[in-house]
C-alpha positions as CSV (number, residue, x, y, z in Angstrom):
1,M,73.1,77.6,144.3
2,H,69.9,77.6,142.3
3,D,68.0,77.2,145.6
4,L,70.0,80.0,147.1
5,L,69.2,82.4,144.2
6,L,65.5,81.5,144.4
7,A,65.5,82.2,148.1
8,T,67.2,85.5,147.5
9,L,64.6,86.5,145.0
10,L,61.8,85.4,147.2
11,L,63.1,87.4,150.1
12,A,63.4,90.5,147.9
13,T,59.9,90.0,146.6
14,L,58.5,89.8,150.1
15,A,60.4,92.9,151.1
16,A,59.0,94.7,148.1
17,C,55.5,93.9,149.3
18,S,56.0,95.3,152.8
19,P,55.0,98.8,153.8
20,A,57.4,101.5,152.4
21,T,59.8,103.3,154.7
22,E,62.1,106.2,154.2
23,S,65.2,104.1,154.6
24,A,66.6,101.8,152.0
25,P,65.4,98.2,152.2
26,A,67.6,95.7,153.9
27,A,69.6,93.5,151.6
28,P,68.7,89.8,151.4
29,P,70.6,87.9,154.1
30,T,72.5,86.0,151.5
31,A,73.5,89.0,149.4
32,P,77.3,89.1,149.0
33,N,79.6,91.9,149.2
34,I,80.7,92.9,145.7
35,L,84.2,94.0,144.8
36,L,84.4,95.2,141.2
37,V,88.0,95.9,140.0
38,F,88.2,97.6,136.6
39,T,91.7,98.4,135.1
40,D,92.4,100.8,132.3
41,D,93.9,99.7,128.9
42,M,95.0,96.3,130.3
43,G,95.5,93.8,127.5
44,Y,94.0,90.3,127.4
45,S,97.4,88.7,127.9
46,D,98.6,91.0,130.7
47,I,97.9,88.3,133.3
48,G,99.9,85.1,133.8
49,A,96.7,83.0,133.8
50,Y,95.9,84.4,130.3
51,G,99.3,83.4,129.0
52,G,101.3,86.5,129.9
53,T,105.0,85.8,130.3
54,H,106.0,89.5,130.3
55,V,104.3,90.1,133.6
56,T,104.2,88.5,137.1
57,T,100.7,88.3,138.6
58,P,100.6,85.7,141.4
59,V,97.4,87.2,143.0
60,L,95.4,87.3,139.9
61,D,96.7,83.9,138.8
62,R,95.5,82.5,142.2
63,L,92.1,84.3,141.8
64,A,91.7,82.6,138.4
65,A,92.7,79.2,139.8
66,E,90.1,79.6,142.6
67,G,87.4,81.1,140.5
68,V,86.4,81.4,136.9
69,R,88.5,82.7,134.0
70,F,86.6,83.9,131.0
71,T,88.0,83.7,127.5
72,D,85.2,85.4,125.5
73,F,84.3,88.5,127.5
74,R,83.9,91.8,125.7
75,V,83.3,95.4,126.5
76,A,80.8,97.5,124.6
77,Q,83.2,100.0,123.2
78,A,87.0,100.1,123.3
79,V,87.6,103.4,125.0
80,C,87.3,104.9,128.5
81,T,84.1,106.8,128.9
82,A,81.9,104.6,126.7
83,S,83.2,101.4,128.3
84,R,82.5,102.6,131.8
85,A,79.1,103.9,131.0
86,A,78.1,100.5,129.6
87,L,79.5,98.7,132.6
88,L,77.6,100.8,135.2
89,T,74.2,101.0,133.3
90,G,73.7,97.8,131.3
91,C,73.2,99.9,128.1
92,Y,75.2,100.4,125.0
93,P,76.9,103.7,125.5
94,N,75.4,105.1,122.4
95,R,71.9,104.7,123.9
96,L,73.2,107.0,126.7
97,G,74.6,109.6,124.3
98,L,78.1,108.8,125.5
99,R,80.7,108.0,122.9
100,G,84.5,107.8,123.0
101,A,86.2,109.6,125.9
102,L,85.0,112.8,127.5
103,M,87.5,115.7,127.5
104,P,88.0,117.8,130.7
105,G,85.5,120.5,131.3
106,V,82.9,119.5,128.8
107,E,79.3,120.0,129.7
108,D,78.5,116.4,129.4
109,G,78.5,113.2,131.5
110,L,76.3,110.3,132.6
111,R,72.9,111.8,133.0
112,P,71.5,111.8,136.5
113,E,68.2,110.1,135.3
114,E,70.2,107.0,134.4
115,T,70.3,104.2,137.0
116,T,73.8,103.1,137.8
117,L,74.9,99.8,139.4
118,A,75.7,101.8,142.6
119,E,72.2,103.2,142.8
120,L,70.6,99.8,142.1
121,L,72.6,98.2,144.9
122,R,72.3,101.1,147.3
123,D,68.5,100.9,147.0
124,Q,68.8,97.2,148.1
125,G,70.6,98.1,151.3
126,Y,74.2,98.1,150.1
127,R,76.8,100.6,151.3
128,T,78.5,101.9,148.1
129,A,82.0,103.3,147.6
130,M,84.2,104.1,144.6
131,V,88.0,104.6,144.3
132,G,89.8,105.5,141.1
133,K,89.1,106.9,137.7
134,W,85.5,108.0,136.9
135,H,85.5,109.5,133.4
136,L,81.7,110.0,133.2
137,G,81.7,113.7,133.8
138,D,84.1,115.9,135.8
139,H,81.7,118.2,137.6
140,S,78.2,118.3,139.2
141,P,75.7,116.7,138.5
142,F,77.8,113.9,137.0
143,L,80.1,112.9,139.8
144,P,80.2,109.5,141.5
145,T,78.6,110.7,144.8
146,E,75.7,112.0,142.7
147,Q,75.4,108.7,140.9
148,G,74.9,106.3,143.8
149,F,78.3,106.1,145.5
150,E,78.4,107.2,149.2
151,S,82.1,107.9,149.0
152,Y,84.6,108.6,146.3
153,L,88.4,109.2,146.0
154,G,89.9,109.4,142.6
155,I,90.5,111.5,139.4
156,P,87.6,112.5,137.2
157,Y,89.2,111.5,133.9
158,S,92.3,109.9,132.4
159,H,95.6,111.0,133.9
160,D,97.1,111.7,130.5
161,M,94.7,114.6,130.1
162,W,97.1,117.1,131.6
163,G,99.8,119.6,130.6
164,G,102.5,116.9,130.8
165,H,101.1,114.8,127.9
166,P,104.1,113.5,125.8
167,E,102.6,115.0,122.6
168,P,102.8,118.8,122.6
169,N,99.7,119.2,120.4
170,M,97.7,117.2,123.0
171,A,99.3,118.8,126.0
172,R,98.0,122.3,125.0
173,L,94.4,121.0,125.2
174,F,94.5,120.0,128.8
175,P,94.8,121.7,132.3
176,A,98.2,121.8,133.9
177,R,97.3,119.4,136.6
178,V,94.7,116.7,137.3
179,P,92.3,117.2,140.2
180,L,92.1,114.5,142.9
181,L,88.6,114.5,144.2
182,R,87.3,113.3,147.6
183,G,83.5,113.3,147.2
184,T,82.8,116.4,145.1
185,E,85.7,118.5,146.5
186,V,89.2,118.9,145.1
187,A,91.5,117.3,147.7
188,D,94.7,117.7,145.7
189,S,96.1,118.7,142.3
190,L,98.3,116.1,140.7
191,G,101.2,116.6,138.4
192,D,102.9,113.3,139.2
193,F,101.2,109.9,139.3
194,T,104.0,107.8,140.9
195,T,101.8,106.8,143.9
196,L,98.5,106.5,142.1
197,N,98.2,102.7,142.3
198,R,99.3,102.7,145.9
199,M,96.9,105.5,146.8
200,Y,94.0,103.6,145.3
201,N,94.9,100.3,146.8
202,E,95.3,101.8,150.3
203,E,92.0,103.7,150.1
204,A,90.2,100.6,149.0
205,V,91.7,98.6,151.9
206,R,90.6,101.4,154.3
207,I,87.1,101.2,153.0
208,V,87.0,97.5,153.7
209,E,88.5,97.9,157.1
210,A,86.1,100.6,158.1
211,H,83.0,98.8,156.8
212,D,80.4,98.0,159.4
213,T,78.8,94.7,158.3
214,A,75.8,95.4,160.4
215,T,74.8,98.2,158.1
216,G,74.5,96.0,155.0
217,P,76.8,94.4,152.4
218,L,79.5,96.5,150.7
219,F,79.8,97.4,147.0
220,L,83.3,98.6,146.3
221,Y,84.2,99.7,142.7
222,L,88.0,100.1,142.3
223,A,88.6,101.6,138.9
224,H,92.4,101.8,138.4
225,S,93.8,104.6,136.2
226,L,96.7,102.4,135.1
227,P,98.1,100.7,133.0
228,H,96.8,103.6,130.9
229,V,99.8,105.8,130.0
230,P,101.7,107.6,131.3
231,L,103.1,104.8,133.3
232,Y,104.5,105.3,136.8
233,E,105.8,102.9,139.4
234,D,106.5,103.4,143.1
235,S,109.7,101.6,144.0
236,S,109.0,102.3,147.7
237,Y,105.8,100.3,147.4
238,L,106.9,97.2,145.5
239,R,110.3,95.9,144.5
240,P,110.6,96.2,140.7
241,T,109.9,93.0,138.9
242,G,113.0,93.2,136.6
243,Q,110.6,92.8,133.6
244,G,110.3,96.5,132.8
245,L,108.1,99.4,133.7
246,Y,104.8,98.0,132.3
247,A,105.3,94.8,134.3
248,D,106.0,96.8,137.5
249,V,102.7,98.7,137.0
250,I,100.7,95.5,136.6
251,A,102.5,94.1,139.7
252,E,101.2,97.0,141.7
253,I,97.6,96.3,140.5
254,D,98.0,92.7,141.3
255,A,99.4,93.4,144.8
256,G,96.4,95.6,145.5
257,V,94.0,92.8,144.8
258,G,95.9,90.7,147.2
259,E,95.8,93.5,149.9
260,L,92.0,93.7,149.4
261,R,91.6,89.9,149.7
262,S,93.6,90.0,153.0
263,A,91.5,92.9,154.3
264,L,88.3,91.1,153.4
265,A,89.6,87.9,155.2
266,A,90.5,89.9,158.3
267,K,87.0,91.4,158.5
268,G,85.4,88.0,158.1
269,M,83.9,89.1,154.7
270,A,85.9,87.0,152.3
271,E,83.6,84.0,152.2
272,N,80.7,86.2,151.2
273,T,82.3,88.5,148.7
274,F,81.8,88.3,144.9
275,I,84.9,89.5,143.2
276,V,84.8,90.7,139.5
277,F,88.1,91.7,137.8
278,A,88.2,93.0,134.2
279,S,89.6,95.7,132.0
280,D,87.9,98.6,130.3
281,N,89.4,97.8,126.8
282,G,92.4,96.4,125.2
283,P,95.9,97.8,125.0
284,W,96.9,101.2,123.5
285,L,99.2,99.7,121.0
286,S,100.8,102.9,119.7
287,Y,102.7,103.2,123.0
288,G,104.6,100.1,122.2
289,E,106.6,98.9,125.2
290,H,104.4,101.0,127.5
291,A,101.3,99.2,126.2
292,G,99.8,95.8,127.1
293,R,99.5,92.8,124.9
294,T,96.7,90.9,123.2
295,P,96.7,87.8,121.0
296,F,93.8,89.3,118.9
297,R,93.7,91.8,116.0
298,E,94.5,95.5,116.7
299,G,93.8,97.1,120.1
300,K,92.2,100.0,121.9
301,A,89.9,102.3,119.8
302,T,89.0,99.5,117.4
303,S,86.1,97.1,117.2
304,F,88.4,94.1,116.6
305,G,89.1,91.6,119.3
306,G,92.2,93.3,120.5
307,G,90.1,96.3,121.4
308,V,87.0,94.8,123.0
309,R,88.0,91.3,124.2
310,V,89.5,91.6,127.6
311,P,90.2,89.4,130.7
312,L,87.4,88.7,133.1
313,I,87.9,86.7,136.4
314,T,85.1,86.1,138.9
315,Y,85.3,84.5,142.3
316,W,82.7,83.9,145.0
317,P,83.6,81.1,147.5
318,G,81.1,78.3,147.3
319,H,79.4,79.6,144.3
320,T,82.0,79.7,141.5
321,A,83.7,76.5,140.4
322,A,87.4,76.5,141.2
323,G,89.6,76.7,138.2
324,R,86.9,76.8,135.6
325,V,87.7,78.2,132.2
326,S,84.5,79.5,130.5
327,A,84.1,80.3,126.8
328,T,80.6,81.7,127.3
329,N,79.9,84.8,125.2
330,L,79.5,87.7,127.7
331,M,79.6,91.5,127.5
332,S,80.0,94.2,130.2
333,I,76.4,95.3,129.7
334,D,75.3,92.1,131.3
335,L,76.7,92.8,134.7
336,L,74.0,95.2,136.0
337,P,71.0,92.9,135.1
338,S,72.9,89.9,136.5
339,L,73.7,91.6,139.8
340,A,70.1,92.9,140.0
341,A,68.9,89.2,139.7
342,L,71.4,88.2,142.4
343,V,70.1,90.7,145.0
344,G,66.5,90.8,143.9
345,A,66.6,94.4,142.7
346,P,64.0,95.6,140.1
347,L,65.6,96.6,136.8
348,P,65.6,100.2,135.8
349,D,62.5,101.4,134.1
350,R,64.2,101.9,130.7
351,T,65.5,99.9,127.8
352,L,68.5,97.8,128.8
353,D,70.8,96.1,126.3
354,G,72.3,93.6,128.7
355,H,70.8,90.4,130.0
356,D,70.7,88.5,133.2
357,R,73.6,86.1,132.8
358,L,74.2,85.5,136.5
359,S,74.7,81.8,136.3
360,D,77.2,82.3,133.4
361,F,79.1,85.0,135.4
362,L,79.4,82.4,138.2
363,G,80.6,79.8,135.9
364,Q,77.7,77.5,136.7
365,T,76.5,77.5,133.1
366,A,78.0,78.5,129.7
367,G,75.1,79.3,127.6
368,D,74.5,81.5,124.6
369,A,73.4,85.1,125.0
370,P,69.7,85.8,124.4
371,T,70.7,88.1,121.5
372,P,73.8,88.9,119.5
373,Y,76.0,91.8,120.8
374,A,76.6,95.1,119.0
375,V,80.1,96.7,119.0
376,Y,80.1,100.4,118.4
377,W,83.0,102.8,117.8
378,I,82.1,106.4,118.5
379,D,78.9,106.9,116.4
380,D,79.1,103.8,114.2
381,L,77.9,100.3,114.8
382,E,80.9,98.5,113.3
383,A,80.5,94.9,114.3
384,V,78.0,92.3,115.7
385,V,78.9,89.1,117.5
386,S,76.5,86.2,117.2
387,A,74.6,85.0,120.3
388,D,76.8,81.9,120.6
389,G,80.0,83.9,120.2
390,R,81.1,82.0,117.1
391,Y,80.6,84.5,114.4
392,K,81.5,88.2,114.1
393,L,80.3,90.4,111.3
394,H,82.2,93.6,110.5
395,F,80.5,96.3,108.5
396,P,82.6,98.4,106.2
397,H,84.6,101.0,108.2
398,T,88.0,102.6,108.6
399,Y,90.1,102.1,111.7
400,R,93.4,103.2,113.0
401,S,96.4,100.8,113.1
402,V,100.0,100.6,114.0
403,A,100.6,97.3,112.2
404,G,104.0,97.5,110.5
405,E,105.1,100.6,112.4
406,P,108.2,100.5,114.6
407,L,107.7,99.7,118.3
408,A,107.3,102.8,120.4
409,T,109.7,103.3,123.3
410,G,110.1,105.7,126.2
411,G,106.4,106.5,126.6
412,Y,106.1,108.4,123.3
413,P,103.7,106.9,120.8
414,V,104.3,106.1,117.2
415,P,101.7,107.6,114.7
416,Y,98.7,105.6,113.5
417,H,97.9,105.0,109.9
418,T,94.3,104.5,108.6
419,D,93.3,101.1,107.3
420,S,89.8,99.8,106.3
421,I,87.7,96.7,106.2
422,G,84.8,95.8,104.0
423,L,81.8,93.6,105.0
424,S,83.4,90.6,106.5
425,L,82.3,87.6,108.6
426,F,84.8,85.8,110.8
427,D,84.5,82.4,112.5
428,L,86.0,83.2,115.9
429,R,86.3,79.5,116.9
430,T,88.7,78.8,114.1
431,D,90.0,82.3,113.5
432,P,90.1,84.4,116.7
433,G,92.5,86.8,115.0
434,E,89.8,87.9,112.5
435,T,91.9,87.3,109.4
436,T,89.8,85.2,107.0
437,D,86.4,86.4,105.6
438,V,83.9,83.5,105.5
439,A,80.8,85.6,104.5
440,A,80.4,83.9,101.2
441,E,80.1,80.5,103.0
442,H,77.5,81.7,105.5
443,P,75.1,84.1,103.9
444,G,72.3,83.2,106.4
445,V,74.5,84.2,109.3
446,V,75.4,87.5,107.6
447,E,71.7,88.3,107.1
448,E,70.8,87.4,110.6
449,L,73.5,89.6,112.1
450,R,72.7,92.4,109.7
451,A,69.1,92.3,110.7
452,F,70.0,92.5,114.4
453,A,72.3,95.5,113.8
454,G,69.4,97.2,112.1
455,E,67.1,96.6,115.1
456,V,69.7,97.9,117.5
457,A,70.4,101.0,115.4
458,R,66.7,101.8,115.1
459,S,66.1,101.3,118.9
460,I,69.0,103.7,119.7
461,N,68.1,106.3,117.1
462,E,64.5,106.3,118.4
463,H,65.6,106.7,122.0
């Protein structure tokens, strides 16, 4: 594989030295198709391979058995917009000026001057397509087809941002229905989301079936809106699992991955497709039985493990080791520079926070990160994870919690209460639940991580 990567980079270098043409350069002959599946609010334990007994996920379990299952993968911020911005740009979302979740109709989004993963791959000869939830700006010039994707079908923000929101004080803030976009045009207006998983799965399969391999490899980004609430299932699509509504929603997502794998095989593309499956953040715990599960502390909208530590499975036949479980410390910001290295693409001419971790994503190595990782919540840098993934330093902050509250039922959330944490260092190898402060025992680690946090904060503030 090392020789293959060197050959890929050499081909890209030679192509870069050839006379420029108006068309995009051809992708290296060995460049794989890339299928990126990103779910919404799916908990770390919401896959059988990650210990989930409340769900049935035969397709994802098989994917993990054939590929690499990661135990220490994190997103950059535990909420929709910020997490997606980091995934697609290789930057901490705060560097982009994107924090939290964008509301419908705001004059903001992922700036056109940023380089997305779709633009990077398109410029290397890839055909690019997106299906699903965008949430990086709901109007021009922020839409997917203005950010490197040649086609798009999906909704521009979360499907709870509508007049049917279960909380009346929230419902009044949103439009009555949610637009379904094809390209930049409104194709439909949704007030029911029963068929959303099925629609996304079928559209993604159509894209694979229609792909002309002679025109270049395919990059398909399938960003599911679910299992973010409100939950819906389509009993005409799949037989209910008998494990409840949440499990039925996960089963639809699982089935869609299987349908895509079958479509790739039928097109002769399966053996050269790199599949990446992950979630945008942890479960929205206030929704109780309508939320996912995590073995870590807290959930979505916090900087604890339950918010930012999510499942990641990768698979590329012949390149990922079958059944490997990797504890390497990775973050979503690493995907863009890693895929750039894979296809020989130049990195964007700007400061990136992610690193080329390609061999780690493939499960060939399990090294430390070049630097620690920062974890933001909205405007505040709340935590830092050491480069080796062992230590996590929390800075003093408040956070919302449902610990001790009754379990929510019926899709209506229980209220949060505010809790707080002081300066605390946790040893994640012995204490993944972040319960016991060991700062006094490791003052050197505390100072090292504090110094890194200061460097990141200064870099972003000066940007």
